gemmi code that builds the backbone of each chain (N, CA, C; Angstrom):
import gemmi

chains = {
    "A": [
        ("UNK", (69.215, -69.212, 57.063), (67.810, -69.869, 56.781), (67.067, -70.118, 55.871)),
        ("UNK", (66.964, -71.590, 55.246), (66.196, -71.579, 53.989), (64.452, -71.082, 54.418)),
        ("UNK", (64.116, -70.788, 53.446), (62.916, -70.280, 53.505), (61.785, -71.028, 52.056)),
        ("UNK", (60.518, -70.981, 52.183), (59.807, -71.989, 51.525), (58.657, -70.855, 51.359)),
        ("UNK", (57.725, -70.797, 49.999), (56.837, -69.954, 49.541), (55.696, -70.928, 49.846)),
        ("UNK", (54.658, -70.489, 50.733), (53.445, -71.197, 51.091), (52.096, -70.409, 50.325)),
        ("UNK", (51.193, -71.126, 50.048), (49.963, -70.591, 49.511), (49.068, -71.294, 50.456)),
        ("UNK", (48.028, -70.705, 51.014), (46.973, -71.371, 52.023), (45.453, -70.714, 51.537)),
        ("UNK", (44.870, -71.766, 51.729), (43.132, -71.199, 51.512), (42.319, -71.747, 52.832)),
        ("UNK", (41.907, -70.636, 53.441), (40.607, -70.989, 54.638), (39.558, -70.496, 54.302)),
        ("UNK", (38.701, -71.335, 54.621), (37.061, -70.923, 54.669), (36.602, -71.168, 55.910)),
        ("UNK", (35.800, -70.175, 56.415), (35.318, -70.121, 57.925), (34.259, -69.315, 58.239)),
        ("UNK", (33.431, -69.730, 58.776), (32.243, -68.689, 59.656), (32.329, -68.351, 60.870)),
        ("UNK", (32.238, -66.966, 60.829), (32.819, -66.117, 62.015), (31.578, -65.307, 62.357)),
        ("UNK", (31.202, -65.536, 63.525), (30.022, -64.685, 64.195), (30.257, -63.233, 64.807)),
        ("UNK", (29.262, -62.452, 64.471), (29.640, -61.048, 65.276), (28.306, -60.670, 65.803)),
        ("UNK", (28.424, -59.340, 66.059), (26.841, -58.682, 66.676), (25.998, -58.657, 65.691)),
        ("UNK", (24.844, -59.697, 65.718), (23.646, -59.647, 64.841), (24.205, -59.958, 63.484)),
        ("UNK", (25.331, -60.649, 63.025), (25.825, -61.116, 61.827), (26.726, -62.163, 62.107)),
        ("UNK", (26.645, -63.202, 60.691), (27.441, -64.307, 60.548), (27.716, -64.209, 59.292)),
        ("UNK", (29.387, -64.025, 59.331), (29.765, -64.086, 58.048), (30.772, -65.244, 57.452)),
        ("UNK", (30.768, -65.272, 56.392), (31.615, -66.648, 55.495), (32.605, -65.785, 55.012)),
        ("UNK", (33.999, -66.339, 55.400), (35.147, -65.337, 55.105), (35.899, -66.430, 54.535)),
        ("UNK", (36.412, -66.604, 53.058), (37.397, -67.292, 52.294), (38.410, -66.164, 51.751)),
        ("UNK", (39.523, -66.908, 52.361), (40.920, -66.237, 52.208), (41.632, -67.140, 51.512)),
        ("UNK", (42.447, -66.612, 50.369), (43.442, -67.181, 49.701), (44.642, -66.164, 49.872)),
        ("UNK", (45.556, -66.825, 50.906), (46.776, -65.841, 50.965), (47.948, -66.803, 50.862)),
        ("UNK", (49.168, -65.816, 51.157), (50.631, -66.572, 51.107), (51.340, -66.144, 52.754)),
        ("UNK", (52.190, -67.024, 52.833), (53.035, -67.322, 53.975), (54.299, -67.497, 53.471)),
        ("UNK", (55.171, -67.432, 54.353), (56.795, -67.519, 54.178), (56.818, -68.523, 54.948)),
        ("UNK", (57.678, -69.808, 54.869), (57.840, -70.757, 56.031), (59.237, -70.779, 56.210)),
        ("UNK", (59.702, -70.494, 57.433), (61.121, -70.515, 57.763), (61.515, -71.560, 58.771)),
        ("UNK", (62.403, -72.309, 58.849), (63.286, -72.960, 59.880), (64.021, -72.030, 60.694)),
        ("UNK", (63.278, -71.770, 61.820), (64.335, -71.190, 62.903), (64.755, -72.061, 63.883)),
        ("UNK", (65.700, -71.224, 64.696), (66.301, -71.819, 65.859), (65.390, -72.572, 66.808)),
        ("UNK", (64.169, -72.172, 66.924), (63.057, -72.564, 67.985), (61.940, -73.466, 67.294)),
        ("UNK", (62.280, -73.748, 65.794), (61.269, -74.706, 65.160), (60.857, -74.065, 64.116)),
        ("UNK", (59.671, -74.394, 63.185), (59.436, -73.862, 62.071), (58.291, -72.681, 61.974)),
        ("UNK", (58.574, -71.665, 61.198), (57.684, -70.568, 61.534), (56.850, -70.148, 60.019)),
        ("UNK", (55.579, -69.862, 60.324), (54.871, -69.412, 59.087), (54.605, -68.107, 59.371)),
        ("UNK", (55.133, -67.119, 58.585), (54.927, -65.697, 58.500), (54.148, -65.300, 57.396)),
        ("UNK", (52.970, -64.282, 57.903), (52.042, -63.983, 56.872), (52.667, -62.733, 55.969)),
        ("UNK", (52.312, -63.370, 54.584), (52.484, -62.437, 53.903), (51.498, -61.425, 53.486)),
        ("UNK", (50.291, -61.929, 53.023), (48.849, -61.070, 53.035), (47.968, -62.260, 53.289)),
        ("UNK", (47.583, -62.243, 54.328), (47.543, -61.039, 55.450), (48.804, -60.899, 56.238)),
        ("UNK", (49.504, -59.578, 56.465), (50.837, -59.797, 56.901), (51.064, -59.765, 58.232)),
        ("UNK", (49.862, -59.668, 58.995), (50.239, -59.514, 60.395), (49.803, -60.707, 61.426)),
        ("UNK", (50.057, -61.845, 60.749), (49.847, -63.377, 61.502), (51.192, -63.892, 61.324)),
        ("UNK", (51.186, -64.786, 62.135), (52.405, -65.605, 62.445), (52.163, -66.933, 63.329)),
        ("UNK", (52.825, -68.131, 63.159), (52.589, -68.996, 63.803), (53.847, -70.388, 63.885)),
        ("UNK", (53.945, -70.774, 64.940), (55.397, -71.197, 64.968), (55.041, -72.804, 65.639)),
        ("UNK", (55.926, -73.616, 65.234), (55.615, -75.107, 65.755), (56.788, -76.030, 65.484)),
        ("UNK", (57.033, -77.273, 66.292), (58.250, -77.914, 66.336), (58.123, -78.500, 64.590)),
        ("UNK", (56.861, -78.856, 63.868), (56.848, -79.429, 62.565), (56.160, -78.201, 61.772)),
        ("UNK", (56.105, -78.474, 60.381), (55.619, -77.523, 59.510), (54.016, -77.644, 59.714)),
        ("UNK", (53.388, -78.966, 59.895), (52.115, -79.102, 60.313), (51.603, -78.241, 61.482)),
        ("UNK", (52.681, -78.378, 62.673), (52.341, -77.561, 63.989), (52.146, -76.052, 63.729)),
        ("UNK", (53.293, -75.432, 62.910), (53.226, -73.990, 62.332), (51.732, -73.887, 61.711)),
        ("UNK", (51.521, -74.889, 60.842), (50.246, -74.582, 60.001), (49.117, -74.309, 61.044)),
        ("UNK", (49.008, -75.095, 62.249), (48.016, -75.088, 62.870), (47.887, -73.700, 63.654)),
        ("UNK", (49.223, -73.414, 64.043), (49.419, -71.864, 64.690), (48.948, -70.908, 63.864)),
        ("UNK", (49.183, -70.832, 62.618), (49.072, -69.704, 61.634), (47.440, -69.795, 61.737)),
        ("UNK", (46.842, -70.998, 61.533), (45.269, -70.558, 61.602), (45.006, -70.031, 62.542)),
        ("UNK", (45.355, -70.352, 63.727), (44.796, -69.957, 65.034), (45.211, -68.253, 65.119)),
        ("UNK", (45.929, -67.836, 64.347), (46.644, -66.679, 64.430), (45.507, -65.786, 64.073)),
        ("UNK", (45.166, -66.385, 62.587), (44.423, -65.834, 61.606), (42.945, -65.509, 62.212)),
        ("UNK", (42.290, -66.698, 62.687), (41.228, -66.870, 63.666), (41.035, -65.822, 64.269)),
        ("UNK", (41.793, -65.689, 65.318), (41.970, -64.755, 66.559), (41.771, -63.483, 65.945)),
        ("UNK", (42.502, -63.189, 65.067), (42.330, -61.653, 64.371), (40.920, -61.487, 63.823)),
        ("UNK", (40.491, -62.577, 63.212), (38.875, -62.355, 62.756), (38.014, -62.337, 63.767)),
        ("UNK", (38.273, -62.937, 65.141), (37.399, -62.731, 65.980), (37.657, -61.615, 66.732)),
        ("UNK", (38.624, -60.933, 66.847), (38.966, -59.793, 67.630), (38.155, -58.585, 66.850)),
        ("UNK", (38.281, -58.733, 65.449), (37.657, -57.896, 64.682), (36.122, -58.146, 64.590)),
        ("UNK", (35.708, -59.165, 64.731), (34.319, -59.224, 64.722), (33.654, -58.658, 65.835)),
        ("UNK", (34.465, -58.908, 66.967), (33.926, -58.316, 68.637), (33.550, -56.988, 68.361)),
        ("UNK", (34.715, -56.432, 67.917), (34.754, -54.654, 67.629), (33.765, -54.261, 66.890)),
        ("UNK", (33.275, -55.094, 65.682), (32.553, -54.683, 64.549), (31.071, -54.228, 65.067)),
        ("UNK", (30.541, -53.112, 64.905), (29.092, -52.774, 65.069), (28.093, -53.162, 64.093)),
        ("UNK", (28.709, -53.622, 62.715), (27.696, -54.221, 61.971), (28.465, -54.963, 61.037)),
        ("UNK", (27.767, -55.654, 60.286), (28.514, -56.833, 59.244), (29.361, -55.668, 58.159)),
        ("UNK", (28.778, -54.670, 57.944), (29.752, -53.633, 56.695), (31.117, -53.493, 57.560)),
        ("UNK", (30.850, -52.997, 58.901), (32.070, -52.483, 59.381), (33.028, -53.865, 59.715)),
        ("UNK", (32.639, -54.892, 59.778), (33.452, -56.071, 59.941), (33.907, -56.243, 58.388)),
        ("UNK", (33.411, -56.276, 57.615), (33.840, -56.216, 56.217), (34.889, -55.500, 55.840)),
        ("UNK", (34.727, -54.489, 56.107), (35.332, -53.238, 55.445), (37.090, -53.522, 56.499)),
        ("UNK", (36.667, -53.751, 57.903), (38.308, -54.093, 58.532), (38.666, -55.268, 58.214)),
        ("UNK", (38.092, -56.573, 57.890), (38.694, -57.745, 57.309), (39.508, -57.268, 56.187)),
        ("UNK", (38.627, -56.605, 55.117), (39.524, -56.469, 53.981), (40.704, -55.704, 53.986)),
        ("UNK", (40.667, -54.555, 55.145), (41.906, -53.777, 55.409), (42.950, -54.853, 55.834)),
        ("UNK", (42.689, -55.587, 57.048), (43.441, -56.801, 57.714), (44.256, -57.394, 56.304)),
        ("UNK", (43.392, -58.018, 55.390), (44.189, -58.805, 54.386), (44.942, -57.815, 53.471)),
        ("UNK", (44.481, -56.991, 52.970), (45.110, -55.866, 52.545), (46.654, -55.514, 52.660)),
        ("UNK", (47.043, -55.425, 54.150), (48.180, -54.897, 54.828), (49.008, -55.820, 54.501)),
        ("UNK", (50.144, -55.769, 53.696), (50.763, -56.886, 53.482), (52.268, -56.536, 54.161)),
        ("UNK", (52.939, -57.632, 54.443), (54.195, -57.742, 55.147), (55.178, -57.457, 53.906)),
        ("UNK", (56.019, -56.514, 54.051), (56.657, -56.181, 52.553), (58.182, -56.817, 52.671)),
        ("UNK", (58.794, -57.306, 53.691), (59.841, -57.992, 54.029), (59.851, -59.388, 53.565)),
        ("UNK", (58.406, -59.751, 54.178), (58.393, -61.221, 53.923), (57.795, -61.491, 52.743)),
        ("UNK", (57.304, -60.526, 52.062), (56.805, -60.753, 50.650), (58.208, -60.678, 49.360)),
        ("UNK", (59.036, -59.872, 50.121), (60.541, -60.183, 49.067), (60.994, -61.403, 49.476)),
        ("UNK", (60.987, -61.858, 50.696), (61.613, -63.172, 50.971), (61.043, -64.570, 50.144)),
        ("UNK", (59.595, -64.438, 50.262), (58.509, -65.168, 49.645), (59.127, -65.097, 47.866)),
        ("UNK", (59.097, -64.330, 47.141), (59.706, -64.224, 46.193), (60.492, -64.845, 45.794)),
        ("UNK", (61.680, -64.516, 46.517), (63.046, -65.113, 46.237), (62.906, -66.533, 46.544)),
        ("UNK", (62.035, -67.147, 47.525), (62.284, -68.552, 47.857), (61.219, -69.036, 46.522)),
        ("UNK", (60.500, -68.392, 46.102), (59.422, -69.132, 45.063), (60.438, -69.089, 43.942)),
        ("UNK", (61.042, -68.052, 43.496), (62.184, -68.257, 42.543), (63.072, -69.683, 42.794)),
        ("UNK", (63.464, -69.861, 43.964), (64.180, -71.069, 43.893), (63.719, -72.433, 43.694)),
        ("UNK", (62.099, -72.470, 44.248), (61.432, -73.557, 43.751), (61.201, -73.849, 42.225)),
        ("UNK", (60.878, -72.738, 41.699), (60.475, -72.610, 40.234), (62.012, -73.082, 39.514)),
        ("UNK", (63.242, -72.913, 40.099), (64.553, -73.312, 39.495), (64.617, -74.767, 39.764)),
        ("UNK", (63.706, -75.247, 40.605), (64.305, -76.893, 41.184), (65.203, -76.982, 41.882)),
        ("UNK", (65.592, -75.701, 42.708), (66.960, -75.917, 43.673), (66.366, -76.795, 44.894)),
        ("UNK", (65.182, -76.496, 45.392), (64.514, -77.135, 46.615), (64.124, -78.611, 46.273)),
        ("UNK", (64.274, -79.212, 45.213), (63.406, -80.179, 44.936), (64.063, -81.482, 46.027)),
        ("UNK", (63.010, -82.444, 46.641), (63.892, -83.287, 47.401), (63.978, -82.922, 48.965)),
        ("UNK", (63.804, -81.682, 49.274), (63.995, -81.193, 50.482), (62.757, -81.514, 51.237)),
        ("UNK", (63.149, -81.593, 52.382), (62.084, -82.231, 53.685), (60.810, -81.641, 53.806)),
        ("UNK", (60.910, -80.480, 53.718), (59.710, -79.237, 53.858), (58.811, -79.865, 52.363)),
        ("UNK", (59.832, -79.375, 51.407), (59.083, -79.250, 50.156), (58.020, -80.353, 49.990)),
        ("UNK", (58.939, -81.614, 50.358), (58.154, -82.893, 50.088), (56.960, -83.198, 51.049)),
        ("UNK", (56.706, -82.629, 51.916), (55.476, -82.487, 53.044), (54.263, -82.019, 52.588)),
        ("UNK", (54.389, -81.118, 51.498), (52.995, -80.049, 51.047), (52.980, -80.518, 49.726)),
        ("UNK", (51.823, -80.444, 49.407), (51.291, -80.505, 47.832), (52.035, -79.224, 47.418)),
        ("UNK", (52.052, -79.468, 45.913), (52.725, -78.235, 45.235), (51.578, -77.855, 44.142)),
        ("UNK", (51.644, -76.346, 44.356), (50.338, -75.673, 43.296), (50.954, -74.487, 42.600)),
        ("UNK", (50.492, -74.369, 41.357), (51.439, -73.262, 40.524), (50.474, -71.887, 41.081)),
        ("UNK", (51.346, -71.183, 41.753), (51.096, -69.816, 42.100), (50.345, -69.373, 41.164)),
        ("UNK", (50.773, -69.173, 39.753), (50.048, -68.474, 38.904), (48.479, -68.737, 38.756)),
        ("UNK", (48.449, -69.769, 39.396), (46.865, -70.515, 38.981), (46.140, -70.158, 40.292)),
        ("UNK", (46.933, -69.554, 41.241), (45.869, -69.388, 42.791), (45.831, -67.732, 42.815)),
        ("UNK", (44.953, -67.111, 42.236), (44.781, -65.775, 42.741), (44.728, -65.388, 44.228)),
        ("UNK", (45.234, -64.443, 44.728), (45.234, -64.136, 45.990), (43.817, -63.042, 46.197)),
        ("UNK", (43.649, -63.464, 47.196), (42.112, -62.206, 47.509), (41.433, -62.884, 48.862)),
        ("UNK", (40.480, -62.143, 49.149), (39.489, -62.400, 50.274), (38.119, -62.045, 49.577)),
        ("UNK", (37.246, -63.061, 50.231), (35.840, -63.144, 50.042), (35.082, -62.894, 51.251)),
        ("UNK", (34.213, -61.790, 51.581), (33.403, -61.792, 52.638), (32.106, -61.756, 52.457)),
        ("UNK", (30.968, -62.733, 52.844), (29.759, -62.415, 52.696), (29.018, -62.785, 53.622)),
        ("UNK", (27.818, -62.096, 53.901), (26.860, -62.223, 54.865), (26.138, -63.593, 54.855)),
        ("UNK", (25.846, -64.342, 55.838), (25.207, -65.519, 55.879), (23.923, -65.019, 56.085)),
        ("UNK", (22.949, -65.718, 55.323), (21.551, -65.329, 55.737), (20.782, -66.245, 57.058)),
        ("UNK", (20.647, -65.484, 57.898), (20.426, -66.225, 58.951), (18.881, -66.522, 59.467)),
        ("UNK", (18.370, -65.906, 58.531), (16.739, -66.002, 58.397), (16.224, -67.115, 57.848)),
        ("UNK", (17.045, -67.828, 56.986), (16.797, -69.015, 56.140), (18.010, -69.916, 56.334)),
        ("UNK", (18.023, -70.380, 57.815), (19.033, -71.477, 58.554), (18.816, -72.598, 57.881)),
        ("UNK", (19.953, -73.334, 57.056), (19.675, -74.688, 56.645), (21.179, -75.274, 56.131)),
        ("UNK", (21.267, -76.233, 56.054), (22.782, -76.955, 55.624), (23.202, -76.454, 54.318)),
        ("UNK", (22.585, -75.899, 53.675), (23.118, -75.563, 52.060), (24.139, -74.599, 52.450)),
        ("UNK", (24.225, -74.008, 53.521), (25.366, -72.695, 53.513), (26.669, -72.935, 54.040)),
        ("UNK", (26.859, -74.159, 54.492), (28.090, -74.878, 54.665), (28.802, -74.950, 53.191)),
        ("UNK", (30.231, -74.611, 53.375), (31.066, -74.813, 52.312), (32.214, -75.620, 52.587)),
        ("UNK", (32.794, -76.466, 51.649), (33.904, -77.151, 51.785), (35.181, -76.185, 51.153)),
        ("UNK", (36.111, -76.637, 51.681), (37.562, -75.777, 51.073), (38.096, -76.600, 50.250)),
        ("UNK", (37.808, -76.077, 48.888), (38.159, -76.441, 47.515), (39.279, -76.065, 47.168)),
        ("UNK", (40.141, -75.316, 47.936), (41.783, -74.625, 47.782), (42.758, -76.044, 47.314)),
        ("UNK", (42.724, -76.780, 48.228), (43.503, -78.266, 47.961), (42.989, -79.020, 49.013)),
        ("UNK", (43.440, -80.426, 49.075), (43.192, -81.255, 49.840), (43.199, -80.922, 51.418)),
        ("UNK", (44.239, -80.011, 51.594), (44.500, -79.620, 52.966), (45.018, -78.209, 52.848)),
        ("UNK", (44.848, -77.203, 53.677), (44.567, -75.781, 53.664), (46.327, -75.317, 53.246)),
        ("UNK", (47.006, -76.305, 53.160), (48.497, -75.525, 52.473), (48.816, -76.323, 51.423)),
        ("UNK", (49.572, -75.402, 50.660), (50.348, -75.940, 49.583), (51.744, -74.821, 49.331)),
        ("UNK", (52.724, -75.714, 48.952), (53.919, -75.208, 48.649), (53.755, -74.335, 47.120)),
        ("UNK", (54.213, -73.277, 46.910), (53.901, -72.205, 45.659), (54.891, -72.908, 44.738)),
        ("UNK", (54.609, -73.260, 43.539), (55.431, -73.695, 42.359), (55.197, -72.492, 41.242)),
    ],
    "B": [
        ("UNK", (57.218, -77.020, 70.859), (58.111, -75.898, 70.709), (58.701, -75.542, 71.698)),
        ("UNK", (60.174, -75.044, 71.603), (60.930, -74.990, 72.762), (60.411, -73.300, 73.385)),
        ("UNK", (60.830, -73.330, 74.696), (60.274, -72.034, 75.347), (61.363, -70.846, 75.367)),
        ("UNK", (62.534, -71.265, 74.978), (63.676, -70.205, 74.972), (63.428, -69.433, 73.977)),
        ("UNK", (62.707, -69.395, 73.343), (62.502, -68.312, 71.884), (61.589, -67.353, 72.418)),
        ("UNK", (61.607, -66.647, 73.603), (60.717, -65.618, 74.016), (61.275, -64.506, 74.317)),
        ("UNK", (60.196, -63.298, 74.187), (60.612, -61.862, 74.634), (59.626, -61.132, 75.733)),
        ("UNK", (60.175, -60.668, 76.657), (58.974, -60.233, 77.705), (58.375, -58.936, 76.937)),
        ("UNK", (56.833, -59.095, 77.013), (56.134, -58.163, 76.263), (56.542, -56.674, 76.788)),
        ("UNK", (56.951, -56.447, 77.934), (57.693, -54.959, 78.367), (58.748, -54.636, 77.495)),
        ("UNK", (59.724, -55.804, 77.180), (60.712, -55.285, 76.254), (60.093, -54.903, 74.664)),
        ("UNK", (59.433, -55.560, 74.789), (58.580, -55.304, 73.123), (58.104, -53.958, 72.971)),
        ("UNK", (57.098, -53.250, 74.300), (56.684, -52.203, 74.193), (58.032, -51.259, 74.136)),
        ("UNK", (59.088, -51.496, 74.889), (60.256, -50.390, 74.831), (60.739, -50.263, 73.565)),
        ("UNK", (60.914, -51.502, 73.000), (61.290, -51.660, 71.531), (60.439, -50.744, 70.552)),
        ("UNK", (59.179, -50.678, 70.751), (58.151, -49.734, 70.008), (58.353, -48.437, 70.189)),
        ("UNK", (58.246, -48.092, 71.640), (58.684, -46.810, 71.731), (59.667, -46.295, 71.158)),
        ("UNK", (60.820, -47.157, 71.030), (62.125, -46.302, 70.484), (62.081, -46.521, 68.888)),
        ("UNK", (61.551, -47.812, 68.281), (61.330, -47.790, 66.707), (60.263, -47.442, 66.085)),
        ("UNK", (59.278, -47.294, 66.811), (57.883, -46.757, 66.448), (57.188, -45.942, 66.980)),
        ("UNK", (57.813, -44.788, 67.302), (57.216, -43.760, 68.403), (55.945, -43.463, 67.801)),
        ("UNK", (55.066, -43.340, 68.719), (53.574, -43.174, 68.388), (52.755, -44.332, 67.983)),
        ("UNK", (53.450, -45.415, 68.226), (52.661, -46.704, 68.236), (51.469, -46.493, 69.314)),
        ("UNK", (50.520, -47.072, 68.888), (49.291, -47.468, 69.868), (49.120, -48.909, 70.013)),
        ("UNK", (49.036, -49.402, 71.238), (48.942, -50.777, 71.147), (47.355, -50.889, 71.808)),
        ("UNK", (46.447, -51.588, 71.762), (45.107, -51.791, 72.340), (44.842, -53.011, 72.286)),
        ("UNK", (44.589, -53.438, 73.475), (44.177, -54.660, 74.264), (42.729, -55.188, 73.686)),
        ("UNK", (42.781, -56.608, 72.920), (41.848, -56.822, 71.972), (41.424, -58.063, 73.176)),
        ("UNK", (40.138, -59.106, 72.806), (40.087, -60.376, 73.327), (41.136, -61.238, 73.359)),
        ("UNK", (41.526, -61.550, 72.204), (42.636, -62.488, 71.935), (44.363, -62.005, 71.772)),
        ("UNK", (44.060, -60.548, 71.283), (45.575, -60.101, 70.753), (45.425, -58.647, 71.375)),
        ("UNK", (46.715, -58.334, 71.311), (47.136, -57.039, 71.105), (47.080, -56.456, 69.972)),
        ("UNK", (46.451, -55.444, 69.442), (46.418, -54.553, 68.134), (47.317, -53.524, 68.203)),
        ("UNK", (48.199, -53.418, 67.166), (49.260, -52.328, 67.445), (48.828, -51.462, 65.954)),
        ("UNK", (48.689, -50.168, 66.224), (48.907, -49.307, 65.050), (49.856, -48.049, 64.822)),
        ("UNK", (50.403, -48.248, 63.894), (51.726, -47.388, 63.756), (51.462, -47.126, 62.084)),
        ("UNK", (51.743, -45.791, 61.983), (52.005, -45.290, 60.553), (51.185, -45.634, 59.640)),
        ("UNK", (49.951, -45.654, 60.124), (48.588, -46.053, 59.311), (48.595, -47.537, 58.940)),
        ("UNK", (49.328, -48.248, 59.561), (49.016, -49.798, 59.558), (48.647, -50.308, 60.741)),
        ("UNK", (48.118, -51.420, 60.996), (47.411, -52.260, 61.963), (48.302, -53.508, 61.653)),
        ("UNK", (48.975, -53.894, 63.053), (49.143, -55.380, 63.269), (48.270, -55.943, 63.780)),
        ("UNK", (47.519, -56.968, 63.720), (46.276, -57.384, 64.270), (46.710, -58.349, 65.326)),
        ("UNK", (47.878, -58.860, 65.281), (48.224, -60.080, 65.885), (49.235, -60.483, 67.007)),
        ("UNK", (49.493, -59.662, 67.887), (50.300, -59.823, 69.010), (49.762, -60.499, 69.990)),
        ("UNK", (50.154, -62.224, 70.310), (49.314, -62.689, 71.195), (49.153, -61.693, 72.552)),
        ("UNK", (48.178, -62.211, 73.210), (48.049, -61.569, 75.047), (49.277, -62.475, 75.526)),
        ("UNK", (49.679, -63.650, 75.318), (50.645, -64.572, 75.956), (49.887, -65.714, 76.120)),
        ("UNK", (50.724, -66.874, 76.552), (50.390, -68.337, 76.345), (49.243, -68.739, 77.058)),
        ("UNK", (49.330, -67.632, 78.295), (48.442, -68.392, 79.534), (47.125, -67.099, 79.464)),
        ("UNK", (47.011, -66.416, 78.603), (46.196, -65.404, 78.373), (46.765, -64.223, 79.135)),
        ("UNK", (45.531, -63.250, 79.692), (46.300, -61.957, 79.928), (46.896, -62.271, 80.988)),
        ("UNK", (47.859, -61.517, 81.105), (49.239, -61.496, 82.173), (49.711, -60.358, 82.014)),
        ("UNK", (50.604, -59.701, 83.172), (50.927, -58.448, 82.890), (52.191, -58.127, 82.271)),
        ("UNK", (53.265, -59.198, 82.358), (54.188, -59.056, 81.422), (54.349, -60.697, 80.958)),
        ("UNK", (53.774, -61.043, 79.701), (54.010, -62.278, 79.497), (55.135, -62.797, 78.677)),
        ("UNK", (55.352, -63.941, 78.356), (56.815, -64.039, 77.326), (55.849, -64.458, 75.874)),
        ("UNK", (56.520, -63.272, 75.001), (55.900, -63.415, 73.902), (57.056, -64.001, 73.051)),
        ("UNK", (56.752, -64.925, 72.241), (57.328, -66.085, 71.101), (58.194, -65.031, 70.047)),
        ("UNK", (59.613, -65.360, 70.014), (60.302, -64.078, 68.879), (59.504, -64.342, 67.756)),
        ("UNK", (59.101, -65.011, 67.026), (58.382, -65.349, 65.723), (57.525, -64.341, 65.527)),
        ("UNK", (56.629, -64.023, 66.541), (55.629, -63.204, 66.672), (56.369, -61.727, 66.687)),
        ("UNK", (56.918, -61.398, 67.385), (58.075, -60.163, 67.345), (58.475, -59.883, 66.252)),
        ("UNK", (59.340, -60.876, 65.664), (60.137, -60.648, 64.242), (59.101, -60.143, 63.355)),
        ("UNK", (57.784, -60.892, 63.243), (56.702, -60.362, 62.040), (56.349, -59.307, 62.401)),
        ("UNK", (56.089, -58.573, 63.408), (55.588, -57.373, 63.766), (56.779, -56.382, 63.402)),
        ("UNK", (57.962, -56.808, 63.714), (59.054, -55.819, 63.243), (59.180, -55.752, 61.785)),
        ("UNK", (59.002, -56.739, 61.155), (59.085, -56.845, 59.538), (57.966, -55.866, 59.049)),
        ("UNK", (56.609, -56.295, 59.522), (55.358, -55.321, 59.372), (55.628, -53.867, 59.301)),
        ("UNK", (56.162, -53.603, 60.211), (56.571, -51.950, 60.394), (57.621, -51.609, 60.073)),
        ("UNK", (58.676, -52.434, 59.374), (59.536, -52.416, 58.828), (60.590, -51.337, 59.773)),
        ("UNK", (60.794, -51.947, 60.878), (61.646, -51.140, 61.784), (62.492, -52.068, 62.196)),
        ("UNK", (63.446, -52.863, 61.323), (64.382, -53.831, 61.905), (65.406, -53.162, 62.265)),
        ("UNK", (66.232, -52.460, 61.960), (67.568, -51.689, 62.276), (67.367, -51.050, 63.798)),
        ("UNK", (66.211, -50.590, 64.287), (65.889, -50.119, 65.467), (65.696, -51.306, 66.207)),
        ("UNK", (65.032, -52.022, 66.013), (64.515, -53.421, 66.744), (65.802, -54.334, 67.018)),
        ("UNK", (66.775, -54.292, 66.450), (67.524, -55.410, 66.635), (68.715, -54.241, 67.526)),
        ("UNK", (68.589, -53.152, 67.446), (69.310, -52.552, 68.458), (68.769, -52.591, 69.919)),
        ("UNK", (67.627, -52.768, 70.223), (66.841, -52.952, 71.186), (66.520, -54.334, 71.733)),
        ("UNK", (66.617, -55.284, 70.978), (66.400, -56.211, 71.347), (67.163, -57.196, 71.017)),
        ("UNK", (68.316, -57.861, 71.960), (69.414, -58.875, 71.598), (69.285, -60.017, 70.692)),
        ("UNK", (67.507, -60.403, 71.533), (67.091, -61.933, 70.587), (66.670, -61.680, 69.358)),
        ("UNK", (67.067, -60.413, 68.494), (66.507, -60.741, 67.572), (67.800, -60.326, 66.342)),
        ("UNK", (68.825, -60.108, 67.034), (70.369, -60.006, 66.380), (70.619, -61.405, 65.824)),
    ],
}
model = gemmi.Model(1)
for chain_id, residues in chains.items():
    chain = gemmi.Chain(chain_id)
    for i, (resn, *xyz) in enumerate(residues, 1):
        res = gemmi.Residue()
        res.name, res.seqid = resn, gemmi.SeqId(i, " ")
        for name, pos in zip(("N", "CA", "C"), xyz):
            atom = gemmi.Atom()
            atom.name, atom.element = name, gemmi.Element(name[0])
            atom.pos, atom.b_iso = gemmi.Position(*pos), 0.0
            res.add_atom(atom)
        chain.add_residue(res)
    model.add_chain(chain)
structure = gemmi.Structure()
structure.add_model(model)
structure.setup_entities()
């Protein structure tokens, strides 16, 4: 099965018990064409996955997987501090085997071996070296609610890119 | 997405009992959260139609869980769908 190294950037607001948090995640996923369609497997964070008949559908499923994990963590957290700590742990727990396959797939892209490929052509490419991975969690000031707290996803024009 | 690539949740629990002995699943609002060996897998879905006794779990989610806990050899011995 051919796999592809994917970068993603998500920007979301999540509500919990007496807090609202802004969560910005820049992570990695491995895209693989399996017998039942395309799958995106999380590298960091490593405990999410999403599948679909197309890469786009798999991307939507991965986002749902990611958000549902955040929603569960928010539901359990007694405070913003507890939520932040658990989400940082969620992001830090990598999927080692997926990471090894991601690195191998990335090396193939860098060598030019997958140019012209249908999957590679469906996503923009971004230099992985210029896309630092990480997570940022900020408490939204709910005492001063106004539209200035909205954030755009400046990662790419869409949430996903192929790592180059 | 085809429905052929699924594994009954009961079989996933049996596989974890064998390959990740001592793992602890906890039901959350959207997912099963599984803790094992000081790691937490946050996103094993409850099933396509929400909470059910033995829902079918898409193979991709099980494959990712198995990789996360690095229990490939045992999991493949327990679940023929992963071979």
